[in-house]
C-alpha positions as CSV (number, residue, x, y, z in Angstrom):
1,X,3.7,0.1,-23.4
2,X,6.5,2.0,-25.0
3,X,7.5,3.9,-21.9
4,X,11.1,3.8,-22.8
5,X,10.5,5.3,-26.2
6,X,8.2,8.1,-26.0
7,X,8.6,10.2,-22.9
8,X,7.6,13.8,-22.4
9,X,8.9,14.9,-18.9
10,X,9.7,18.4,-17.7
11,X,11.2,18.7,-14.2
12,X,12.0,21.5,-11.7
13,X,15.5,22.4,-12.2
14,X,16.9,25.2,-9.9
15,X,16.4,28.4,-8.0
16,X,19.3,30.8,-7.2
17,X,19.7,29.1,-3.7
18,X,18.4,25.6,-3.9
19,X,19.0,22.9,-6.8
20,X,15.8,21.3,-8.0
21,X,15.4,18.1,-10.3
22,X,17.2,18.4,-13.7
23,X,16.0,17.0,-17.0
24,X,18.4,15.6,-19.6
25,X,16.8,14.7,-23.0
26,X,18.0,12.3,-25.6
27,X,16.9,12.7,-29.2
28,X,16.9,10.3,-32.2
29,X,16.3,10.8,-35.8
30,X,12.9,10.5,-37.2
31,X,9.6,12.2,-35.9
32,X,8.5,8.9,-34.3
33,X,11.4,8.5,-32.0
34,X,12.0,12.3,-31.6
35,X,10.4,12.4,-28.2
36,X,11.4,14.0,-25.0
37,X,12.9,11.6,-22.7
38,X,14.5,12.3,-19.3
39,X,16.1,11.0,-16.2
40,X,15.9,12.7,-13.0
41,X,17.2,13.2,-9.6
42,X,15.2,14.8,-6.7
43,X,16.2,17.7,-4.6
44,X,14.5,19.9,-2.0
45,X,12.5,22.9,-3.2
46,X,12.8,26.2,-1.8
47,X,9.3,27.2,-0.8
48,X,9.2,30.7,-2.2
49,X,12.0,30.5,-5.0
50,X,11.3,30.7,-8.7
51,X,10.6,27.3,-10.4
52,X,12.8,26.8,-13.3
53,X,12.5,23.9,-15.9
54,X,14.6,22.3,-18.6
55,X,12.6,21.3,-21.4
56,X,14.8,19.9,-24.4
57,X,13.5,18.9,-27.6
58,X,10.3,20.9,-26.9
59,X,10.0,22.6,-30.2
60,X,6.4,22.6,-31.2
61,X,5.1,21.7,-27.6
62,X,2.1,23.5,-26.3
63,X,2.8,24.6,-22.6
64,X,0.2,26.0,-20.3
65,X,0.0,26.8,-16.7
66,X,-3.5,26.2,-15.2
67,X,-4.4,28.4,-12.3
68,X,-6.7,27.4,-9.5
69,X,-9.6,29.3,-11.1
70,X,-8.9,27.3,-14.3
71,X,-7.7,30.1,-16.3
72,X,-4.4,29.4,-18.2
73,X,-1.2,31.1,-18.9
74,X,0.5,30.1,-22.1
75,X,4.4,29.6,-21.4
76,X,7.1,29.3,-24.0
77,X,10.5,27.6,-23.3
78,X,13.4,29.6,-24.5
79,X,16.7,27.8,-25.2
80,X,15.4,24.8,-23.5
81,X,14.6,26.6,-20.2
82,X,11.2,27.4,-18.8
83,X,10.5,29.5,-15.7
84,X,7.2,29.1,-13.9
85,X,5.8,32.8,-13.3
86,X,4.4,33.8,-10.0
87,X,0.5,34.1,-10.2
88,X,-0.1,35.8,-7.0
89,X,-2.6,33.1,-5.9
90,X,-2.4,30.3,-3.4
91,X,-3.0,26.6,-4.0
92,X,-2.0,24.1,-6.6
93,X,-1.4,25.0,-10.2
94,X,-1.0,22.5,-13.1
95,X,1.7,22.6,-15.7
96,X,0.7,20.9,-18.8
97,X,3.0,20.1,-21.7
98,X,1.6,18.6,-24.9
99,X,3.2,17.5,-28.1
100,X,1.1,16.6,-31.0
101,X,2.7,14.3,-33.8
102,X,-0.6,13.6,-35.4
103,X,-0.4,9.8,-35.0
104,X,1.2,10.3,-31.4
105,X,0.1,12.7,-28.8
106,X,2.2,13.0,-25.7
107,X,1.4,14.8,-22.6
108,X,2.9,15.6,-19.2
109,X,1.2,17.1,-16.2
110,X,2.9,18.3,-13.0
111,X,0.9,19.7,-10.1
112,X,2.8,22.5,-8.3
113,X,1.8,24.2,-5.1
114,X,2.3,27.9,-5.4
115,X,1.9,30.7,-2.9
116,X,0.1,34.0,-2.7
117,X,-3.3,35.5,-1.8
118,X,-6.0,32.8,-1.2
119,X,-7.4,31.8,-4.5
120,X,-10.9,31.0,-3.3
121,X,-10.9,27.8,-5.2
122,X,-10.4,24.1,-4.2
123,X,-7.8,21.8,-5.7
124,X,-10.7,19.5,-6.7
125,X,-11.7,22.1,-9.3
126,X,-8.3,21.9,-10.9
127,X,-8.0,18.1,-10.9
128,X,-11.7,17.7,-12.1
129,X,-11.0,20.0,-15.1
130,X,-10.1,18.2,-18.5
131,X,-6.6,19.6,-19.2
132,X,-5.6,17.3,-22.0
133,X,-7.1,14.4,-23.9
134,X,-5.5,11.6,-21.9
135,X,-4.3,12.4,-18.4
136,X,-3.3,11.0,-15.1
137,X,-4.9,12.7,-12.1
138,X,-3.8,12.4,-8.4
139,X,-6.8,11.2,-6.4
140,X,-6.3,13.2,-4.2
141,X,-3.4,15.7,-4.4
142,X,-1.3,15.8,-1.2
143,X,-2.2,18.8,1.0
144,X,-0.1,21.9,1.0
145,X,2.3,20.8,3.9
146,X,2.1,17.1,3.0
147,X,4.1,15.3,0.4
148,X,4.3,12.1,-1.3
149,X,6.3,9.7,1.1
150,X,8.1,6.5,0.4
151,X,6.1,3.5,1.5
152,X,2.6,5.2,1.1
153,X,0.0,4.1,-1.3
154,X,-1.7,6.7,-3.4
155,X,-4.6,6.5,-5.9
156,X,-4.5,8.0,-9.4
157,X,-7.2,8.3,-11.9
158,X,-6.9,7.6,-15.5
159,X,-9.1,9.8,-17.7
160,X,-9.7,9.8,-21.5
161,X,-11.8,12.6,-22.8
162,X,-12.9,13.4,-19.4
163,X,-14.2,9.8,-18.7
164,X,-12.6,7.2,-16.6
165,X,-10.2,5.0,-18.6
166,X,-10.6,1.4,-17.3
167,X,-8.3,-1.6,-17.6
168,X,-5.2,0.5,-18.9
169,X,-1.8,-0.7,-18.0
170,X,0.2,1.9,-15.8
171,X,3.8,2.1,-14.8
172,X,5.6,4.0,-12.2
173,X,9.3,4.8,-12.4
174,X,11.5,6.6,-9.8
175,X,14.6,8.5,-10.2
176,X,16.1,6.0,-7.6
177,X,15.7,3.2,-10.2
178,X,12.7,1.4,-9.1
179,X,10.0,0.3,-11.5
180,X,6.5,-1.3,-11.0
181,X,3.3,-1.6,-12.9
182,X,-0.3,-2.1,-12.5
183,X,-3.7,-1.8,-14.3
184,X,-6.6,0.7,-13.8
185,X,-9.8,-0.8,-12.4
186,X,-13.2,-0.4,-13.9
187,X,-13.4,3.1,-12.5
188,X,-10.1,4.2,-14.1
189,X,-8.4,4.1,-10.6
190,X,-5.0,2.7,-9.8
191,X,-3.5,2.3,-6.4
192,X,0.3,2.6,-6.3
193,X,2.7,2.2,-3.5
194,X,5.4,4.8,-3.7
195,X,8.6,2.8,-3.5
196,X,10.7,2.9,-0.4
197,X,14.0,3.0,-2.2
198,X,16.0,5.6,-0.3
199,X,19.4,3.9,0.7
200,X,22.0,4.5,3.4
201,X,19.7,5.9,6.2
202,X,21.7,6.9,9.3
203,X,20.1,5.9,12.7
204,X,18.8,8.9,14.5
205,X,19.3,11.4,11.6
206,X,16.4,13.1,10.0
207,X,16.5,12.5,6.2
208,X,15.3,15.3,4.1
209,X,16.2,13.7,0.7
210,X,13.7,13.7,-2.1
211,X,13.5,11.9,-5.4
212,X,11.1,12.0,-8.4
213,X,8.5,9.5,-9.6
214,X,6.6,9.3,-12.9
215,X,3.3,7.5,-13.5
216,X,2.7,6.8,-17.1
217,X,0.2,5.2,-19.3
218,X,-0.7,4.7,-23.0
219,X,-3.8,4.0,-24.9
220,X,-5.0,4.0,-28.6
221,X,-8.0,5.3,-30.2
222,X,-8.7,5.5,-34.1
223,X,-5.3,4.9,-35.0
224,X,-3.9,7.5,-32.7
225,X,-1.5,6.7,-29.7
226,X,-2.1,8.7,-26.6
227,X,0.9,8.8,-24.1
228,X,0.6,10.5,-20.7
229,X,2.8,11.2,-17.8
230,X,2.2,12.5,-14.3
231,X,5.5,13.6,-12.5
232,X,6.0,14.4,-8.9
233,X,8.4,14.6,-6.1
234,X,8.5,12.1,-3.2
235,X,10.4,12.3,0.2
236,X,11.7,9.8,2.7
237,X,9.1,8.5,5.0
238,X,9.6,9.9,8.6
239,X,8.9,6.4,9.9
240,X,12.1,5.2,8.5
241,X,14.3,7.3,10.7
242,X,11.8,7.4,13.5
243,X,11.8,3.6,13.8
244,X,15.7,3.7,13.7
245,X,15.5,6.2,16.6
246,X,13.2,4.0,18.6
247,X,15.4,1.0,17.9
248,X,18.4,2.8,19.4
249,X,16.4,4.1,22.3
250,X,15.1,0.5,23.1
251,X,18.6,-0.8,22.7
252,X,20.0,2.0,25.0
253,X,17.3,1.3,27.7
254,X,18.1,-2.3,27.5
255,X,21.9,-1.9,27.9
256,X,21.3,0.5,30.9
257,X,18.8,-1.8,32.5
258,X,21.2,-4.8,32.1
259,X,24.1,-2.8,33.6
260,X,22.1,-1.8,36.6
261,X,20.7,-5.3,37.2
262,X,24.3,-6.7,36.7
263,X,25.8,-4.1,39.3
264,X,22.9,-5.0,41.8
265,X,23.5,-8.6,41.4
266,X,27.2,-8.1,42.0
267,X,26.4,-6.1,45.1
268,X,24.5,-9.1,46.7
269,X,27.2,-11.5,45.9
């Protein structure tokens, strides 16, 4: 899989208050190599703030924002920047970026929760819709107040022309530098464990850091290569700092108990 050659990733950049992941692109000569590549770093998102993207080398890319009711808003990147407009409805939306080279078709999907009036539609309708020829679909998408967490296992569905894509190699890469691979099963499902690769956790301190992961896959049909990416944010699993807090508590209790018993024994001496 040529995941280091053909990459199409757009990541949330920043709001006026909170910085969000940045995309930096590299371009080489020739249409076969002239694909969007990126490296990302995670950051927390402001719940209501505008979502802004950097999309370099995106000339000719087709960009659509899918609403919960499956209607779409065509978007255009200006000077390498793309702002996600408010739609006024609640629930997940899907940002879909496609670039067609003829012999190579690239696609990126990112599911983004947006706030507004109740949409009256379920997330399942959005994930079930065929948004591009070859896509990776979260199975399921995290609930509104939940997130992908380090150390958790999640299922993803590979779908080609609306049907499950079986036995396709899949890779996962994080902005913290972890890489892993797997293969979709006969139903097009792959189970991936989000890496627990956050370092320097402090005992007793709640850690609100986030990072980015990208699930990617490639398939070929009738001489055309299809590459697809699903990008998302993941956060530190609370069990990491909670286990540290528990360890500190148990240690503290042990020290206190030891001191008490020591004083009691000394009193009887």
